[in-house]
VODRENFI-790132 format. One record per residue: residue in one letter; x, y, z of N, C-alpha, C in turn. Coordinates in steps of 0.2 Angstrom, whole numbers, plus 5000, padded with zeros to 4 digits. Atoms other than C-alpha are relative to their C-alpha. Example, Ala and Ser with C-alpha at 12.3 -4.5 7.8 and 13.67 -1.06 7.14 Angstrom:
BEGIN
SITE  res  n.px  n.py  n.pz  ca.px  ca.py  ca.pz  c.px  c.py  c.pz
SITE    a  5004  4994  5000   5062   4978   5039  5004  5006  5000
SITE    s  4996  4994  4999   5068   4995   5036  4996  5005  5003
//
This chain:
BEGIN
SITE  res  n.px  n.py  n.pz  ca.px  ca.py  ca.pz  c.px  c.py  c.pz
SITE    m  5007  4997  5001   5107   5149   5026  4996  4996  4995
SITE    p  5004  5004  5004   5092   5139   5019  5000  5003  4993
SITE    k  5000  4998  5007   5091   5139   5000  4993  5004  4999
SITE    q  5006  4996  5001   5078   5152   4994  4996  4997  4994
SITE    a  5004  5002  5005   5064   5146   4983  4999  5005  4994
SITE    a  5001  4995  5005   5062   5154   4966  4993  5002  5000
SITE    p  5007  4997  5000   5047   5165   4964  4995  4995  4995
SITE    g  5005  5004  5004   5032   5155   4958  5001  4992  5001
SITE    m  4998  5007  5000   5040   5138   4962  4995  4996  5005
SITE    d  5005  5004  4996   5028   5124   4968  5003  4999  5007
SITE    p  4997  5000  4994   5030   5124   4987  5003  4993  5002
SITE    e  4997  5006  4999   5033   5105   4988  5007  4999  4996
SITE    r  4993  5001  5003   5047   5106   4975  5005  5005  5003
SITE    a  4996  4995  4997   5054   5121   4984  5003  4996  5007
SITE    l  4998  5004  4994   5054   5110   5000  5005  4995  4999
SITE    i  4996  5005  5002   5062   5096   4991  5007  5002  4998
SITE    e  4994  4997  5002   5076   5107   4984  5004  5002  5006
SITE    r  4997  4998  4993   5079   5114   5002  5003  4994  5003
SITE    a  4998  5006  4997   5081   5096   5008  5006  4997  4996
SITE    q  4995  5003  5004   5092   5091   4994  5007  5004  5001
SITE    a  4995  4996  4999   5103   5106   4998  5003  4999  5007
SITE    g  4998  5001  4993   5105   5099   5016  4997  5003  5005
SITE    d  5004  4996  4995   5092   5109   5025  4996  4994  5004
SITE    a  5003  5005  4995   5088   5097   5040  4992  5001  5001
SITE    a  5007  4999  4998   5072   5106   5044  4995  4999  4994
SITE    a  5005  5002  5006   5065   5104   5026  4999  4992  5000
SITE    f  5001  5007  5000   5068   5085   5027  4996  4998  5006
SITE    r  5005  5002  4995   5059   5084   5044  4993  5002  4998
SITE    e  5006  4998  5002   5045   5093   5036  4997  4995  4995
SITE    i  5001  5006  5004   5045   5080   5022  4997  4994  5003
SITE    f  5002  5006  4996   5044   5067   5035  4993  5001  5003
SITE    r  5006  4998  4997   5030   5075   5044  4994  5000  4995
SITE    n  5005  4999  5005   5020   5078   5028  4998  4993  4997
SITE    h  5001  5006  5004   5022   5060   5021  5000  4994  5005
SITE    r  4999  5006  4996   5024   5049   5036  4994  4995  5000
SITE    s  5006  5004  4999   5006   5044   5038  4998  4996  4993
SITE    d  5001  5004  5007   5005   5039   5019  5004  4994  5000
SITE    v  4995  5005  5000   5021   5029   5020  4998  4994  5005
SITE    s  5002  5005  4995   5014   5020   5036  4995  4996  4997
SITE    r  5006  5003  5003   4998   5016   5027  5003  4995  4994
SITE    v  4997  5004  5005   5008   5009   5012  5003  4994  5003
SITE    v  4997  5006  4997   5019   4998   5023  4996  4995  5003
SITE    f  5005  5005  4997   5005   4991   5033  4997  4996  4995
SITE    r  5003  5004  5005   4996   4986   5018  5004  4995  4996
SITE    m  4995  5004  5003   5011   4979   5010  5002  4994  5004
SITE    i  4997  5006  4996   5018   4968   5024  4995  4997  5005
SITE    g  5005  5003  4996   5002   4966   5035  5002  5002  5008
SITE    p  4999  4998  4993   5001   4968   5054  5006  4997  5003
SITE    g  4994  5002  4997   5016   4967   5065  5004  5006  5003
SITE    p  4997  4994  4997   5027   4977   5077  5006  5003  4996
SITE    e  4995  4998  5003   5040   4979   5064  4998  5006  4995
SITE    i  5003  4994  5004   5029   4992   5054  5004  5006  5001
SITE    e  4997  4993  4999   5037   5007   5062  5008  4999  4998
SITE    d  4993  5001  5003   5055   5000   5058  5000  5000  4993
SITE    v  4999  4999  5007   5051   4998   5040  4998  5007  4998
SITE    v  5001  4993  5002   5044   5015   5039  5006  5004  5001
SITE    q  4994  4996  4999   5060   5022   5047  5005  4998  4994
SITE    e  4996  5002  5005   5069   5012   5034  4999  5003  4993
SITE    v  5002  4996  5006   5059   5020   5020  5003  5007  5000
SITE    f  4997  4993  4999   5064   5037   5026  5007  5001  5000
SITE    l  4993  5000  5000   5082   5032   5028  5002  5000  4992
SITE    h  4999  5001  5007   5081   5027   5009  4999  5007  4997
SITE    v  5001  4993  5003   5073   5044   5005  5006  5005  5001
SITE    y  4994  4996  4998   5087   5053   5014  5006  4999  4996
SITE    r  4994  5002  5004   5100   5044   5005  4999  5001  4992
SITE    s  5002  4999  5007   5091   5045   4988  4998  5006  4997
SITE    l  5003  4994  5002   5084   5062   4988  5004  5004  4996
SITE    p  4996  4996  5004   5099   5070   4980  4999  4998  4993
SITE    s  5000  5003  5007   5096   5059   4964  4993  5002  4998
SITE    f  5007  4999  5003   5077   5064   4963  5001  5007  4996
SITE    r  4999  4995  5005   5076   5075   4947  4993  5003  4998
SITE    g  5007  4997  5002   5057   5078   4947  4997  4997  4993
SITE    e  5003  5003  5006   5054   5066   4932  4994  4997  5001
SITE    s  5007  5002  4998   5039   5059   4941  4998  5004  5006
SITE    r  5002  4996  4994   5029   5066   4955  5003  4997  5006
SITE    f  4997  5003  4994   5037   5065   4972  4996  4995  5003
SITE    s  5004  5005  4997   5023   5055   4979  5000  4994  4997
SITE    t  4999  5007  5004   5025   5042   4965  5007  4997  5002
SITE    w  4993  5002  4998   5044   5042   4969  5000  4997  5007
SITE    l  5000  5002  4993   5041   5040   4987  4996  4993  5001
SITE    y  5004  5007  5000   5027   5026   4985  5005  4995  4997
SITE    r  4995  5005  5003   5040   5017   4974  5005  4997  5005
SITE    l  4995  5002  4995   5053   5017   4988  4996  4996  5006
SITE    a  5003  5003  4995   5040   5012   5001  4998  4993  4998
SITE    v  5001  5007  5003   5035   4997   4990  5006  4996  5000
SITE    n  4994  5004  5000   5053   4992   4987  5003  4998  5007
SITE    v  4997  5002  4993   5058   4993   5005  4996  4995  5003
SITE    s  5005  5005  4997   5042   4983   5010  5002  4993  4997
SITE    r  4998  5006  5003   5047   4970   4997  5006  4997  5003
SITE    m  4993  5002  4997   5065   4969   5004  4999  4997  5007
SITE    h  5001  5003  4994   5058   4966   5021  4997  4994  5000
SITE    l  5004  5007  5000   5046   4952   5016  5005  4995  4997
SITE    r  4995  5005  5003   5061   4944   5006  5005  4998  5005
SITE    k  4995  5002  4995   5072   4944   5021  4999  4994  5004
SITE    g  5002  5006  4997   5062   4930   5028  5002  4999  5008
SITE    r  4998  5000  4993   5067   4935   5046  4994  4998  5004
SITE    s  5005  5003  4996   5057   4928   5060  4995  5006  5001
SITE    r  5005  4995  4999   5040   4937   5061  4996  4998  5006
SITE    p  5004  5002  4994   5029   4938   5076  4994  4996  4998
SITE    r  5007  5003  5001   5014   4926   5077  4995  5005  5000
SITE    f  5005  4995  5001   4999   4935   5071  4995  5000  5006
SITE    t  5004  5000  4994   4990   4930   5087  5002  5004  5005
SITE    d  4997  4995  4995   5002   4941   5097  5000  5007  4998
SITE    v  4999  4993  5003   5000   4956   5086  4993  5004  5000
SITE    e  5006  4996  5000   4987   4970   5088  5000  5003  4993
SITE    v  5001  4996  5007   4980   4976   5071  4998  5007  5001
SITE    p  5001  4993  4999   4981   4995   5071  4993  5002  4997
SITE    e  5005  4996  5002   4967   5007   5068  4993  4997  5002
SITE    g  5007  5002  4998   4950   5006   5076  4995  5004  4996
SITE    p  5005  4997  5004   4934   5014   5070  5002  5007  4999
SITE    q  4999  4993  5002   4935   5030   5061  4996  5005  5004
SITE    d  5004  4995  4997   4929   5047   5068  4992  4999  4998
SITE    g  5007  5000  5002   4910   5046   5069  4997  4993  4999
SITE    a  5003  5007  5001   4909   5027   5067  4998  4997  5007
SITE    p  5003  5002  4993   4899   5017   5080  5006  4996  5004
SITE    h  4995  5003  4996   4909   5010   5094  5000  4993  4999
SITE    e  5000  5008  5001   4915   4992   5092  5001  4997  5006
SITE    t  4999  5004  4995   4913   4979   5104  5006  4996  5000
SITE    p  4994  5004  5001   4927   4968   5109  5000  4994  4996
SITE    d  5001  5006  5005   4920   4953   5099  5001  5003  4993
SITE    v  4999  4998  5007   4919   4964   5084  5007  5002  4998
SITE    i  4993  4999  5001   4937   4970   5086  5004  4994  4999
SITE    v  4997  5007  5001   4943   4952   5088  4999  4997  4993
SITE    e  5001  5003  5007   4934   4947   5072  5003  5004  4995
SITE    r  4996  4996  5005   4941   4961   5062  5007  4999  5000
SITE    q  4993  5001  5000   4958   4958   5068  5002  4993  4997
SITE    e  4999  5007  5003   4956   4939   5063  5000  5001  4993
SITE    r  5001  5000  5007   4950   4944   5046  5007  5003  4997
SITE    v  4994  4997  5003   4966   4955   5043  5005  4995  5000
SITE    r  4995  5005  5000   4977   4941   5049  4999  4994  4995
SITE    t  5002  5006  5005   4968   4928   5038  5002  5003  4993
SITE    l  4998  4997  5006   4970   4940   5023  5007  4999  4998
SITE    y  4993  5000  5001   4988   4942   5025  5004  4993  5000
SITE    r  4998  5007  5001   4991   4923   5027  4999  4998  4993
SITE    l  5001  5002  5007   4983   4921   5010  5004  5004  4995
SITE    l  4995  4996  5005   4993   4936   5002  5007  4997  5000
SITE    d  4993  5003  5000   5009   4927   5008  5001  4995  4994
SITE    q  5000  5005  5005   5004   4914   4995  5001  5002  4993
SITE    l  4999  4997  5007   5005   4926   4980  5008  5002  4999
SITE    s  4994  4997  5002   5021   4931   4971  5001  5007  5002
SITE    d  4999  4993  4998   5029   4948   4976  4996  5004  4995
SITE    k  5002  4996  5005   5024   4955   4959  4992  5000  5000
SITE    k  5008  5000  5000   5005   4950   4960  4998  5003  5007
SITE    r  5002  4997  4994   5004   4954   4978  5000  5008  5000
SITE    e  4999  4992  5000   5011   4972   4976  4994  5003  4996
SITE    v  5005  4997  5005   4999   4975   4961  4993  5000  5004
SITE    l  5006  5000  4996   4984   4969   4971  4999  5004  5005
SITE    v  5000  4996  4995   4988   4978   4986  4999  5008  4998
SITE    m  5000  4993  5002   4991   4995   4977  4993  5001  4997
SITE    h  5006  4999  5004   4976   4993   4966  4993  4999  5004
SITE    d  5007  5002  4997   4962   4985   4977  5000  5002  5007
SITE    f  5000  4997  4993   4968   4991   4994  5001  5007  5001
SITE    d  4998  4993  4999   4975   5008   4991  4997  5004  4994
SITE    g  5004  4996  5005   4965   5013   4975  5005  5003  4995
SITE    v  4996  4997  5004   4980   5017   4965  4998  4997  4992
SITE    p  5001  5002  5007   4976   5017   4946  5005  4996  4997
SITE    a  4995  5005  5003   4984   5004   4935  5005  5004  4996
SITE    k  4995  4996  5003   4993   5018   4925  5005  5002  5005
SITE    e  4995  4997  4995   5001   5025   4941  5004  4994  5002
SITE    i  4997  5006  4997   5005   5007   4947  5006  4998  4995
SITE    a  4995  5002  5005   5014   5004   4930  5006  5005  5001
SITE    e  4994  4995  4999   5025   5020   4933  5004  4998  5007
SITE    i  4996  5002  4994   5029   5014   4951  5004  4994  4999
SITE    v  4996  5007  5000   5034   4996   4947  5004  5000  4993
SITE    g  4996  5000  5006   5041   5000   4930  4999  4995  4994
SITE    v  5002  5005  5005   5031   4989   4918  4994  5003  4996
SITE    p  5005  4997  5003   5018   4992   4905  4993  4999  5003
SITE    v  5006  5000  4997   5000   4995   4910  4997  4993  4999
SITE    l  5003  5006  5001   4994   4979   4902  5003  4994  5004
SITE    t  4996  5005  4995   5007   4969   4913  4997  5001  5007
SITE    v  5003  4999  4994   4999   4977   4928  4993  4997  5000
SITE    r  5006  5003  5000   4982   4972   4923  5000  4993  5000
SITE    t  5000  5007  5000   4987   4955   4919  5002  4997  5007
SITE    r  4999  5002  4993   4995   4953   4936  4995  5001  5005
SITE    l  5006  4999  4995   4980   4960   4945  4995  4995  4998
SITE    f  5005  5005  5001   4969   4948   4936  5001  4993  5003
SITE    y  4998  5006  4997   4979   4933   4941  5001  5000  5008
SITE    a  4999  5000  4992   4982   4939   4959  4993  4999  5003
SITE    r  5007  5001  4998   4963   4941   4961  4998  4993  5000
SITE    k  5002  5007  5001   4960   4924   4954  5003  4995  5005
SITE    e  4996  5005  4995   4973   4915   4965  4997  5002  5007
SITE    l  5002  4998  4993   4967   4925   4981  4993  4997  5001
SITE    y  5007  5002  4999   4949   4921   4978  4999  4992  5000
SITE    a  5000  5007  4999   4953   4903   4975  5002  4997  5006
SITE    a  4998  5002  4993   4962   4902   4991  4995  5001  5005
SITE    m  5006  4998  4995   4947   4910   5000  4995  4995  4999
SITE    t  5006  5004  5001   4934   4899   4992  5002  4993  5002
SITE    a  4998  5007  4998   4944   4883   4997  4997  4999  5007
SITE    e  5003  5001  4994   4937   4886   5014  4994  5005  5001
SITE    p  5006  4996  5000   4919   4892   5016  5000  5006  5004
SITE    s  4999  4994  4995   4923   4903   5031  5003  5006  4998
SITE    l  4995  4995  5002   4935   4913   5021  4997  5004  4994
SITE    a  5002  4998  5006   4924   4916   5006  4998  5008  5000
SITE    q  5002  4993  5000   4918   4934   5011  5006  5005  5003
SITE    v  4994  4996  4997   4935   4940   5019  5001  5006  4996
SITE    m  4998  4995  5004   4940   4951   5005  4995  5006  5000
SITE    e  5005  4995  5001   4924   4961   5003  4999  5004  5007
SITE    v  5001  4997  4993   4922   4964   5022  5006  5003  5002
SITE    l  4994  4997  4997   4940   4967   5026  5003  5006  4997
SITE    v  4997  4994  5003   4945   4980   5013  4998  5006  5003
SITE    a  5003  4994  4997   4934   4993   5021  5002  5001  5007
SITE    q  4998  4999  4993   4942   4990   5038  5007  5001  5001
SITE    l  4993  4999  5000   4960   4992   5033  5001  5007  5002
SITE    p  4998  4993  4998   4969   5008   5040  4999  5004  4994
SITE    g  5001  4995  5006   4964   5023   5029  4994  4998  4996
SITE    k  5006  5001  5004   4949   5024   5018  5002  4997  4993
SITE    p  4998  5002  5007   4951   5013   5003  4996  5003  4995
SITE    r  5003  4997  5006   4947   5020   4986  4997  4995  4995
SITE    a  5003  5005  5005   4943   5003   4977  5000  4994  5003
SITE    k  5001  5006  4997   4938   4986   4980  5000  4995  4994
SITE    a  5000  5006  5005   4940   4969   4971  4993  4997  5000
SITE    g  5006  5003  5001   4925   4961   4964  5001  4993  4997
SITE    e  4999  5007  5003   4922   4943   4959  4999  5000  4993
SITE    d  5001  4999  5007   4916   4949   4942  5006  5001  4997
SITE    a  4994  4999  5004   4933   4955   4938  5004  4994  4999
SITE    l  4997  5006  5001   4939   4937   4939  4998  4997  4993
SITE    r  5002  5002  5007   4929   4934   4923  5002  5004  4994
SITE    a  4998  4996  5005   4936   4948   4914  5007  4998  4997
SITE    p  4993  5001  5002   4951   4945   4902  5005  5005  5002
SITE    p  4995  4995  4997   4967   4954   4907  5000  5006  4995
SITE    e  5000  4994  5004   4966   4966   4892  4995  5005  5001
SITE    v  5005  4996  4999   4950   4973   4897  4999  5002  5008
SITE    l  5000  4999  4993   4954   4973   4916  5003  5007  5002
SITE    d  4997  4993  4999   4956   4992   4917  4996  5003  5006
SITE    d  5002  4997  4994   4951   5004   4931  4992  5000  4999
SITE    e  5007  4999  5001   4933   5006   4923  4997  4993  5002
SITE    t  5002  5006  4999   4931   4987   4924  5000  4999  5008
SITE    s  5000  5001  4993   4936   4987   4942  4995  5004  5004
SITE    r  5005  4996  4996   4924   5001   4947  4993  4997  4999
SITE    e  5006  5003  5002   4910   4992   4938  4999  4993  5004
SITE    s  5000  5006  4996   4914   4976   4948  4999  5001  5007
SITE    r  5000  4999  4993   4912   4984   4965  4993  4997  5002
SITE    p  5006  5003  4997   4898   4976   4976  4995  5006  5001
//
């Protein structure tokens, strides 16, 4: 018999406890509730490719194995985000053969209500995504993760610090240098100078933050979320 939730217990916490007790239906519900968010995180971490679904499945395999150890010391969403980032990092580090970007479809077309895109616009958008991830591959894992979480997914520096297990100042410093290195790589070729600003708005899911070139002039100790907001175009 499924474990009964205590009166007044948070519904998500009750669902987690049921899954921890071996309730398969509860785990399936957790999967349904969080699959799209995990897919978004994985895509943004590793870039376009047919292996995205495999990595998502690997994340939930880790969730299944690790769920009994979840004690609620952080929000479940933060704990899950951390797992998704860690699994994505392991995937990138494996260095296994990845498909040529020219053979990969970049997911996610226009959002509901958005104008219909012509084939030329779609191809241009896909090329921007591929270009960005080729440049992201030049960053260290630590810088790449912070940049993707903050500038692509809009995660505040304080929450990133909790996810990766470092002080907030370390997060801000990594973000500062990640932006600096990425923009330097872009400006090395005039055709890439505007890739970041145009691309971020076109990645799957609606981003909540953007990187701005003004942020590159801010010292790490003041590169906080307010600075990031003020530097938006």
